[in-house]
C-alpha positions as CSV (number, residue, x, y, z in Angstrom):
1,M,-39.1,-2.6,-25.3
2,I,-36.2,-4.5,-26.9
3,R,-33.8,-1.4,-26.6
4,K,-34.1,-1.0,-23.0
5,G,-33.4,-4.8,-22.8
6,I,-30.3,-4.4,-24.5
7,A,-29.7,-1.3,-22.2
8,T,-30.2,-3.4,-19.2
9,L,-27.8,-6.3,-20.3
10,T,-25.1,-3.7,-21.5
11,M,-25.0,-2.7,-17.7
12,L,-23.7,-6.1,-17.1
13,A,-20.1,-5.2,-18.4
14,L,-19.5,-3.9,-15.0
15,V,-18.9,-7.4,-14.0
16,A,-15.2,-7.0,-15.5
17,T,-14.6,-4.5,-12.9
18,A,-16.2,-6.0,-9.8
19,T,-14.3,-6.2,-6.4
20,G,-16.2,-11.5,1.2
21,T,-14.6,-14.2,0.5
22,A,-12.3,-15.0,-2.1
23,I,-9.2,-17.4,-2.9
24,A,-6.0,-15.7,-2.1
25,S,-3.7,-17.4,-4.5
26,D,-1.4,-15.8,-7.1
27,Q,-3.2,-17.3,-9.8
28,Q,-7.1,-18.1,-9.9
29,P,-7.8,-21.4,-11.6
30,T,-10.8,-21.3,-14.1
31,A,-13.9,-23.2,-12.6
32,D,-15.5,-26.1,-14.3
33,A,-19.1,-26.0,-15.7
34,G,-20.8,-27.8,-13.2
35,S,-19.9,-25.3,-10.2
36,I,-22.5,-22.9,-11.6
37,G,-25.2,-25.3,-13.0
38,V,-26.0,-28.7,-14.4
39,V,-25.6,-29.5,-18.1
40,R,-28.9,-31.2,-19.7
41,S,-29.2,-31.6,-23.5
42,D,-25.8,-29.7,-24.3
43,T,-27.0,-26.6,-22.4
44,L,-25.8,-25.4,-19.3
45,F,-28.7,-24.5,-16.9
46,V,-27.3,-22.2,-14.1
47,A,-28.9,-21.2,-10.7
48,K,-28.3,-18.1,-8.9
49,D,-26.7,-19.3,-5.5
50,K,-23.9,-21.4,-7.5
51,I,-23.1,-18.0,-9.6
52,L,-23.0,-15.8,-6.3
53,R,-20.6,-18.7,-4.5
54,T,-18.3,-19.1,-7.7
55,A,-17.9,-15.8,-8.2
56,L,-16.9,-14.9,-4.9
57,A,-14.5,-17.8,-5.2
58,R,-12.9,-17.2,-8.5
59,N,-13.5,-14.0,-9.8
60,E,-10.2,-12.4,-10.5
61,M,-11.0,-8.8,-9.4
62,L,-12.0,-9.8,-6.3
63,A,-8.7,-11.9,-5.6
64,A,-6.7,-8.9,-6.5
65,S,-8.8,-7.1,-3.9
66,S,-7.6,-9.6,-1.7
67,A,-4.1,-9.3,-2.4
68,M,-4.4,-5.6,-1.7
69,R,-5.7,-6.5,1.6
70,D,-2.8,-8.5,2.2
71,A,-0.2,-6.0,1.0
72,A,-1.9,-3.1,3.6
73,A,-1.7,-5.8,6.4
74,A,2.2,-6.2,5.4
75,D,2.6,-2.6,5.6
76,A,1.1,-2.7,9.1
77,E,3.7,-5.3,10.2
78,G,6.2,-3.5,8.7
79,A,5.3,-0.1,10.7
80,W,7.0,-1.7,13.7
81,R,10.3,-0.7,12.3
82,G,9.8,2.7,13.9
83,F,10.1,0.9,17.2
84,L,12.4,-2.0,16.8
85,P,16.3,-2.0,16.7
86,Q,18.1,-2.1,13.2
87,L,21.2,-4.4,13.2
88,Q,23.7,-3.7,10.3
89,L,26.5,-5.6,9.1
90,G,29.4,-4.0,6.8
91,E,33.0,-4.7,5.5
92,F,35.2,-2.2,4.5
93,F,38.4,-2.7,2.7
94,L,40.7,0.7,2.5
95,R,44.2,1.0,1.0
96,T,46.2,4.3,1.1
97,D,49.7,5.6,1.8
98,D,48.4,8.6,4.1
99,A,50.9,8.6,6.8
100,L,48.3,9.2,9.7
101,S,45.7,6.5,8.3
102,S,48.8,4.1,8.2
103,F,49.8,4.9,11.5
104,G,46.3,4.7,12.7
105,F,45.6,1.2,11.1
106,K,48.5,-0.4,12.7
107,L,47.3,1.1,16.0
108,Q,43.7,-0.1,15.4
109,N,45.3,-3.7,14.8
110,R,47.1,-3.6,17.9
111,K,50.8,-3.9,16.1
112,V,52.5,-0.7,16.8
113,T,56.2,-1.6,17.3
114,Q,59.2,0.7,18.4
115,M,60.2,0.6,14.6
116,D,57.0,2.3,13.8
117,F,58.3,5.5,15.1
118,N,60.9,6.0,12.9
119,P,60.5,8.9,11.3
120,V,61.1,7.8,8.0
121,L,58.5,5.2,8.2
122,L,56.2,7.6,9.9
123,N,56.3,10.0,7.1
124,D,56.6,7.7,4.1
125,P,54.8,4.1,5.1
126,G,54.4,3.1,1.9
127,L,50.8,1.7,0.7
128,I,48.9,-0.4,3.6
129,N,45.7,-2.3,3.7
130,Q,43.0,-2.2,6.3
131,H,39.7,-4.5,6.6
132,I,37.3,-3.5,9.0
133,T,34.2,-5.7,9.8
134,R,31.7,-4.2,11.6
135,L,28.3,-5.0,13.5
136,Q,26.2,-1.8,14.6
137,L,22.8,-1.9,16.4
138,L,20.7,1.1,16.3
139,Q,18.0,1.6,18.5
140,P,15.5,4.4,18.0
141,L,14.8,6.0,21.6
142,F,12.8,9.1,20.4
143,N,11.7,10.1,16.8
144,G,8.9,12.9,17.6
145,G,6.1,10.6,17.2
146,M,7.0,9.4,13.8
147,G,7.1,5.6,15.0
148,L,3.8,5.6,16.7
149,F,1.9,7.6,14.4
150,G,3.2,5.8,11.6
151,K,2.3,2.5,13.0
152,Q,-1.4,3.8,14.1
153,A,-1.7,5.1,10.4
154,A,-0.6,1.7,8.8
155,N,-3.0,0.0,11.0
156,A,-5.8,2.2,10.0
157,A,-4.9,1.5,6.3
158,S,-4.9,-2.1,6.9
159,R,-8.3,-2.0,8.3
160,A,-9.6,0.3,5.7
161,A,-8.4,-2.4,2.8
162,S,-9.9,-5.3,4.8
163,L,-13.2,-2.9,4.8
164,K,-12.8,-2.4,1.1
165,H,-12.4,-6.2,0.5
166,K,-15.8,-6.9,2.3
167,R,-17.3,-4.4,-0.2
168,A,-15.6,-5.7,-3.1
169,G,-17.1,-9.1,-2.0
170,E,-20.8,-7.5,-1.7
171,T,-20.2,-5.9,-5.0
172,V,-19.2,-9.2,-6.5
173,A,-22.4,-10.8,-5.3
174,L,-24.7,-7.9,-6.6
175,R,-22.8,-8.2,-9.9
176,A,-23.6,-12.3,-9.7
177,V,-27.5,-11.2,-9.2
178,Q,-27.2,-8.6,-11.9
179,A,-25.8,-11.3,-14.4
180,Y,-28.2,-14.2,-13.3
181,E,-31.4,-11.8,-13.5
182,G,-29.9,-10.1,-17.0
183,L,-29.8,-13.8,-18.5
184,A,-33.3,-14.5,-17.2
185,L,-34.6,-11.4,-18.8
186,A,-32.9,-11.9,-22.2
187,E,-34.4,-15.5,-22.1
188,A,-38.0,-13.8,-21.2
189,Y,-37.6,-11.6,-24.0
190,E,-36.8,-14.2,-26.4
191,R,-40.0,-16.1,-25.3
192,V,-42.3,-12.7,-25.7
193,M,-40.9,-12.2,-29.2
194,E,-41.2,-16.2,-30.3
195,S,-44.5,-15.9,-29.4
196,A,-44.9,-12.3,-31.0
197,V,-43.4,-14.0,-34.3
198,A,-45.8,-17.0,-34.1
199,S,-48.6,-14.6,-34.0
200,A,-47.5,-12.8,-36.6
201,E,-46.8,-15.4,-39.0
202,G,-50.5,-16.6,-38.3
203,H,-51.6,-12.9,-39.3
204,V,-49.8,-13.3,-42.7
205,R,-51.4,-16.6,-43.0
206,Q,-54.7,-15.2,-42.4
207,A,-54.0,-12.5,-44.8
208,Q,-53.0,-14.3,-47.6
209,S,-56.2,-16.7,-47.1
210,M,-58.3,-13.5,-47.1
211,V,-56.4,-12.5,-50.3
212,D,-57.1,-15.4,-51.8
213,N,-60.5,-15.3,-51.3
214,E,-60.8,-11.8,-52.2
215,M,-61.8,-11.0,-48.8
216,A,-58.8,-8.5,-48.3
217,T,-56.5,-6.5,-50.4
218,E,-52.7,-7.1,-51.3
219,A,-51.6,-4.2,-49.1
220,D,-53.0,-6.1,-45.9
221,L,-50.8,-9.1,-46.8
222,L,-47.8,-6.9,-47.4
223,Q,-48.3,-4.9,-44.3
224,A,-48.3,-8.1,-42.5
225,K,-45.2,-9.4,-43.9
226,V,-43.5,-6.1,-43.2
227,Y,-44.6,-6.4,-39.6
228,L,-43.7,-10.0,-39.6
229,S,-39.8,-9.0,-40.9
230,G,-39.6,-6.1,-38.2
231,L,-40.5,-9.0,-35.5
232,Q,-38.1,-11.7,-36.8
233,Q,-35.3,-8.8,-36.9
234,R,-35.9,-8.3,-33.2
235,L,-36.1,-11.9,-32.2
236,I,-32.5,-12.0,-33.7
237,E,-31.6,-9.3,-31.5
238,V,-32.9,-10.8,-28.4
239,R,-31.0,-13.8,-29.3
240,N,-28.1,-12.4,-29.6
241,M,-28.9,-10.8,-25.9
242,V,-29.2,-14.1,-24.3
243,T,-25.6,-15.2,-25.6
244,V,-24.0,-12.1,-24.4
245,A,-25.6,-12.3,-21.1
246,G,-24.4,-15.9,-21.0
247,Q,-20.9,-14.6,-21.8
248,Y,-20.9,-12.3,-18.7
249,I,-21.8,-14.8,-16.4
250,K,-18.8,-16.8,-17.8
251,L,-16.7,-13.5,-17.0
252,L,-17.7,-13.0,-13.6
253,T,-17.2,-16.7,-12.5
254,A,-14.4,-17.2,-14.4
255,V,-15.9,-20.4,-15.9
256,D,-14.3,-21.8,-19.3
257,T,-17.1,-23.8,-21.2
258,D,-18.5,-23.3,-25.1
259,L,-21.8,-24.4,-23.6
260,P,-24.6,-21.9,-23.9
261,L,-26.2,-21.0,-20.8
262,A,-29.8,-21.2,-19.7
263,T,-32.0,-20.7,-16.7
264,D,-34.6,-22.8,-15.2
265,T,-36.9,-20.4,-14.0
266,A,-39.2,-18.2,-16.4
267,L,-39.1,-14.7,-15.2
268,E,-42.8,-13.9,-16.3
269,A,-43.9,-16.7,-13.9
270,E,-42.0,-15.1,-11.0
271,T,-44.1,-14.0,-7.7
272,V,-43.0,-11.0,-6.0
273,D,-43.8,-9.7,-2.5
274,A,-44.6,-6.1,-1.4
275,P,-41.5,-4.0,-0.5
276,P,-41.4,-2.4,2.8
277,A,-43.8,0.6,3.1
278,R,-41.5,2.8,5.2
279,F,-37.8,2.4,5.6
280,D,-35.1,4.0,7.7
281,P,-32.1,4.9,5.4
282,S,-29.7,5.0,8.4
283,S,-29.0,1.3,8.1
284,S,-26.8,2.4,5.2
285,L,-24.5,4.0,7.7
286,A,-23.4,0.2,8.7
287,R,-21.7,0.0,5.2
288,A,-18.2,-1.5,4.6
289,D,-17.2,1.1,2.2
290,L,-18.2,4.0,5.0
291,A,-16.3,2.3,7.4
292,A,-13.5,2.1,5.0
293,R,-13.5,5.7,4.4
294,S,-13.4,6.4,8.0
295,Q,-10.3,4.3,8.5
296,E,-8.7,6.3,5.5
297,A,-9.6,9.7,7.3
298,E,-8.2,8.1,10.5
299,A,-5.1,7.3,8.9
300,A,-4.8,10.8,7.1
301,G,-5.3,12.2,10.6
302,K,-2.3,9.9,12.1
303,M,-0.1,11.2,9.2
304,V,-0.5,14.7,10.3
305,G,1.9,13.2,13.7
306,V,4.1,11.7,11.4
307,A,4.5,14.9,9.4
308,R,5.1,16.8,12.5
309,G,7.4,14.5,14.1
310,A,9.9,14.9,11.2
311,M,10.2,18.5,12.5
312,L,11.5,17.4,15.8
313,P,15.2,15.9,16.8
314,H,15.6,12.2,16.9
315,V,17.5,10.3,19.5
316,N,19.3,7.1,18.7
317,L,21.2,4.5,20.7
318,S,24.3,3.0,19.1
319,L,26.2,-0.1,19.9
320,Q,29.0,-0.9,17.5
321,K,31.4,-3.8,17.5
322,D,34.4,-3.4,14.8
323,Y,37.0,-6.1,13.7
324,Y,40.3,-5.1,12.4
325,S,42.7,-7.1,9.9
326,L,45.7,-5.7,8.0
327,D,45.6,-8.6,5.5
328,N,42.5,-10.9,5.8
329,L,38.7,-10.3,4.5
330,F,36.5,-10.5,7.7
331,G,39.7,-10.8,9.9
332,N,39.8,-10.4,13.6
333,D,43.1,-9.4,14.5
334,A,41.9,-7.0,16.9
335,D,38.8,-5.4,17.8
336,S,37.0,-2.5,19.5
337,W,33.4,-1.5,20.7
338,T,31.7,1.8,21.0
339,L,28.4,2.3,23.0
340,G,26.8,6.0,22.2
341,V,23.6,8.0,22.2
342,Y,23.6,10.6,19.3
343,A,20.7,13.0,18.3
344,T,20.0,14.4,14.9
345,W,17.9,17.4,14.0
346,D,17.8,18.5,10.0
347,I,17.4,22.2,10.5
348,F,17.9,22.8,6.9
349,K,14.9,21.2,5.7
350,G,12.7,23.1,7.7
351,L,11.0,24.4,4.7
352,Q,10.2,20.6,3.0
353,N,8.9,19.7,6.8
354,I,6.6,22.6,7.0
355,G,5.1,21.7,3.6
356,E,4.9,18.1,4.3
357,L,2.8,19.1,7.7
358,K,0.5,21.2,5.5
359,K,0.2,18.6,3.0
360,A,-0.6,16.3,5.7
361,R,-3.1,18.4,7.0
362,A,-4.9,19.0,3.7
363,Q,-5.1,15.4,3.1
364,K,-6.7,14.9,6.7
365,R,-9.4,17.6,6.0
366,A,-9.9,15.9,2.2
367,A,-10.6,12.4,3.7
368,Q,-13.0,13.9,6.8
369,H,-15.0,16.1,3.6
370,M,-15.2,12.8,1.7
371,L,-16.5,10.8,4.6
372,D,-19.2,13.5,5.1
373,F,-20.1,13.5,1.7
374,E,-20.4,10.1,1.5
375,T,-22.3,9.6,4.3
376,R,-24.9,11.6,3.3
377,Q,-24.9,10.1,-0.1
378,A,-25.4,6.5,1.1
379,S,-28.4,7.8,2.8
380,V,-29.8,8.9,-0.8
381,Q,-28.6,5.6,-2.4
382,A,-30.6,3.5,-0.1
383,T,-33.6,5.6,-0.2
384,E,-33.2,5.7,-4.1
385,A,-32.7,1.8,-4.2
386,W,-36.2,1.5,-1.7
387,L,-37.9,3.9,-4.2
388,N,-36.7,2.0,-7.1
389,L,-38.0,-1.5,-5.6
390,K,-41.2,0.3,-4.8
391,S,-41.7,1.6,-8.2
392,A,-40.8,-1.9,-9.8
393,Y,-43.4,-3.8,-7.7
394,D,-45.9,-1.5,-8.6
395,K,-45.2,-1.5,-12.5
396,V,-45.3,-5.3,-12.0
397,Q,-48.9,-5.1,-11.0
398,V,-49.9,-2.7,-13.5
399,A,-48.1,-4.6,-16.2
400,R,-49.7,-7.9,-15.4
401,D,-53.5,-6.4,-15.6
402,A,-52.1,-4.8,-18.9
403,V,-50.8,-8.3,-20.3
404,E,-54.2,-9.7,-19.4
405,A,-55.8,-6.4,-21.4
406,A,-53.8,-6.8,-24.3
407,R,-54.4,-10.4,-24.6
408,E,-58.1,-10.2,-24.7
409,G,-57.8,-7.1,-26.9
410,L,-55.5,-9.2,-29.5
411,R,-58.3,-12.1,-29.3
412,I,-61.2,-9.8,-30.0
413,V,-59.5,-7.8,-33.2
414,T,-58.1,-11.0,-34.5
415,N,-61.9,-12.2,-34.8
416,Q,-62.6,-9.0,-36.2
417,Y,-60.5,-9.2,-38.6
418,R,-61.4,-12.7,-39.8
419,E,-64.9,-11.4,-40.3
420,G,-64.1,-8.5,-42.1
421,L,-65.0,-6.0,-38.9
422,A,-61.4,-4.7,-38.3
423,G,-58.4,-3.9,-40.9
424,M,-55.1,-5.2,-40.9
425,V,-53.6,-1.8,-39.6
426,D,-56.0,-2.2,-36.3
427,L,-54.8,-5.8,-35.9
428,L,-51.0,-5.1,-36.2
429,D,-51.6,-2.1,-33.9
430,T,-53.4,-4.3,-31.5
431,Q,-50.3,-7.1,-31.6
432,A,-47.9,-4.2,-31.1
433,A,-49.5,-3.5,-28.0
434,A,-49.9,-6.7,-26.8
435,T,-46.0,-7.6,-27.7
436,M,-45.1,-4.3,-25.8
437,A,-47.1,-5.3,-22.8
438,E,-45.5,-8.5,-22.5
439,G,-42.1,-7.1,-22.7
440,N,-42.8,-4.4,-20.1
441,L,-43.9,-6.8,-17.6
442,V,-40.7,-9.0,-17.9
443,Q,-38.8,-5.6,-17.6
444,A,-40.6,-4.9,-14.6
445,L,-40.2,-8.3,-12.7
446,H,-36.6,-8.2,-13.7
447,D,-36.1,-4.5,-12.1
448,Y,-37.9,-6.1,-9.1
449,Q,-35.6,-8.8,-8.5
450,V,-32.4,-6.4,-9.1
451,G,-33.9,-4.2,-6.9
452,L,-34.0,-6.4,-4.0
453,A,-30.3,-7.0,-4.4
454,N,-29.6,-3.3,-5.1
455,L,-31.8,-2.5,-1.5
456,E,-29.5,-4.9,0.3
457,Y,-26.4,-3.6,-1.1
458,M,-27.1,0.0,-0.7
459,A,-28.9,-0.4,2.8
460,A,-26.4,-2.8,4.0
461,V,-29.1,-5.1,5.5
462,P,-30.7,-8.1,4.4
463,V,-33.9,-7.2,2.5
464,G,-36.1,-9.2,4.9
465,A,-34.4,-7.8,8.0
466,D,-36.7,-5.4,10.2
467,I,-35.9,-2.1,8.9
468,L,-39.4,-0.8,8.9
469,D,-39.1,0.6,12.6
470,D,-39.6,4.2,12.8
471,D,-38.7,4.6,16.2
472,T,-35.0,3.2,15.5
473,P,-32.4,5.9,16.2
474,A,-30.4,6.8,13.5
475,A,-26.7,5.9,13.5
476,D,-24.2,8.6,14.6
477,P,-21.9,9.3,11.9
478,A,-19.3,10.5,14.4
479,Q,-19.2,6.9,16.0
480,D,-17.2,5.8,12.3
481,R,-15.1,8.5,12.3
């Protein structure tokens, strides 16, 4: 029982990597203790709804997901570059004694005189400087569809990032429930073990009294003490579980406090409602992560168009304005303008472009296969979550009956031992069975509470929603592709 509880709480380590709503700032301030509960008697009593809200607002991994969403949106905005003109500003300084360049520089500056046609100066002009200030406007006219498909791919990737962020918020919400229920489970185990220790201490006292009155042997007393020691060791483990569960809540919510955490509810007193008798797993097709995968597949398909466009000629319009000066930086002794249309086609990159096209097509197929598998997997996961919830509910009913029977059995055997009708071994075995029954009940109640949240997470619908209608048509996966 205790080992299973430790394993359950170890699962809460996943909150460190949980990924909706979030503060999209670069630094996430730590939350105060009051954001997740109320302080009473040097203990912070936490509430599930407060943990959920604080985690959604303060969890750093969720904030990182928000930043990645913003980065993808920025990429989508930047993809307009395939359509928009480019304006370039350049400044060139040239110094040469080349005869042709020297005469050309003077001609560009409109400073050619009769003396410049002197054969001596033409052949040996000496050193001459030239400053050129250039403004150039480049407008893409045709790029093989690279701009269009690139923009569409970036838009799809941005939508995928937004959907992933939504799923990250749902994941954090699930982790918040798991963290809270983990603390409630640890506290319930602690109460079970404290009760078991108190009962075992009573057995030791009873055995000591009977040994003193020569009604039992020393072996009975030793057996009772050994059993008590084992329970005390388990109680130490359980109290450590309570502390660890509290630490994971602090990690999830970014709450910085030294106060121990506790819950106001007793898990063993929780009521449970029967889960749906029937379940339609097609509701899982509405999950945000599947929609994100669909957008990723769409983006991969658009990248095929980008790769194909790279193999075609590109046509651009160029408008260029130059300012010339022989002596001054950014001077404008003379100017000229040029308007032209030019086409480029890098035919020597053919093999590379073919490889990029094959790569893009392969990535498109991979994305589609992943979408197909994860769509089927989601249905299985939702069905599994529903079956686990049903199982937990059934175990709660059985465990409660077992607890009542174990308590009554312990009462009977305790009286029999006191009257000498049962041995210490019988009493301790009955006590162990009662403790196990108590532990099984709180574990089943924990599994039920977590199962509710997991069904909502896997099925993408609130548990209270109408998901029982067998006549509801299944969603068409092709609509998301």
